[in-house]
C-alpha positions as CSV (number, residue, x, y, z in Angstrom):
1,X,18.6,108.7,62.3
2,X,16.1,109.2,65.0
3,X,16.7,108.3,68.6
4,X,14.5,105.3,68.4
5,X,16.4,104.0,65.3
6,X,19.7,104.2,67.3
7,X,18.2,102.3,70.3
8,X,19.5,98.8,70.8
9,X,16.4,96.7,71.7
10,X,17.0,94.6,74.8
11,X,14.7,92.9,77.3
12,X,15.2,95.7,79.8
13,X,14.4,98.3,77.1
14,X,11.2,96.5,76.1
15,X,10.2,96.1,79.7
16,X,10.7,99.8,80.4
17,X,8.9,100.8,77.2
18,X,6.0,98.7,78.4
19,X,6.1,100.6,81.7
20,X,6.6,97.4,83.7
21,X,8.9,96.4,86.6
22,X,11.0,93.3,86.7
23,X,8.5,92.0,89.3
24,X,5.5,92.6,87.0
25,X,7.2,90.7,84.1
26,X,8.1,87.9,86.5
27,X,4.5,87.6,87.7
28,X,3.2,87.6,84.2
29,X,5.6,84.9,83.1
30,X,5.5,82.8,86.3
31,X,9.1,83.3,87.3
32,X,11.0,85.4,89.8
33,X,12.5,88.9,89.7
34,X,15.9,87.3,90.0
35,X,15.4,85.3,86.8
36,X,14.2,88.4,84.9
37,X,17.3,90.3,86.2
38,X,19.5,87.5,84.9
39,X,17.8,87.7,81.5
40,X,18.4,91.4,81.3
41,X,22.1,91.0,82.3
42,X,22.7,88.2,79.9
43,X,23.5,85.7,82.6
44,X,20.8,83.3,81.3
45,X,18.4,83.4,78.4
46,X,14.9,82.0,78.6
47,X,14.0,78.9,76.7
48,X,10.2,79.0,76.6
49,X,8.2,76.2,75.0
50,X,6.7,77.3,71.7
51,X,3.3,77.4,73.2
52,X,4.5,79.9,75.8
53,X,6.1,82.4,73.4
54,X,2.8,84.5,73.1
55,X,2.9,84.9,76.9
56,X,6.4,86.5,76.6
57,X,5.6,89.0,73.8
58,X,2.4,89.9,75.6
59,X,4.2,90.5,78.9
60,X,6.8,92.7,77.1
61,X,4.0,94.3,75.0
62,X,6.0,93.8,71.8
63,X,6.0,91.9,68.6
64,X,7.6,88.4,68.2
65,X,10.3,90.0,66.1
66,X,11.1,92.6,68.8
67,X,11.3,89.9,71.4
68,X,13.7,87.8,69.4
69,X,15.8,90.9,68.6
70,X,15.9,91.9,72.2
71,X,17.2,88.5,73.4
72,X,19.7,88.3,70.5
73,X,21.1,91.7,71.4
74,X,21.9,90.7,75.0
75,X,25.2,89.2,73.8
76,X,26.0,92.4,72.0
77,X,25.4,94.6,75.0
78,X,27.2,92.3,77.4
79,X,30.2,92.1,75.0
80,X,30.4,96.0,74.9
81,X,30.8,96.2,78.7
82,X,34.3,96.7,80.0
83,X,36.0,93.7,81.6
84,X,36.4,94.7,85.2
85,X,38.5,91.6,86.1
86,X,41.7,92.9,84.4
């Protein structure tokens, strides 16, 4: 397997691949850096209207499939983090 095949696609990974900051994504999507950070940490997941979805995949410079995969993978990445409360 190549390195790219092993890469878990997440919103943060898509953003970095596109060479954008959280601020740039926020501006393009009409939200705040704080909200983008929450998406990347899995605190919240965006719920765009269907007509807004193209704006999201254009901001992340990816396909619709990659966008869906990235936001679905947030739960996997968050679940793999150690629980620091114990």
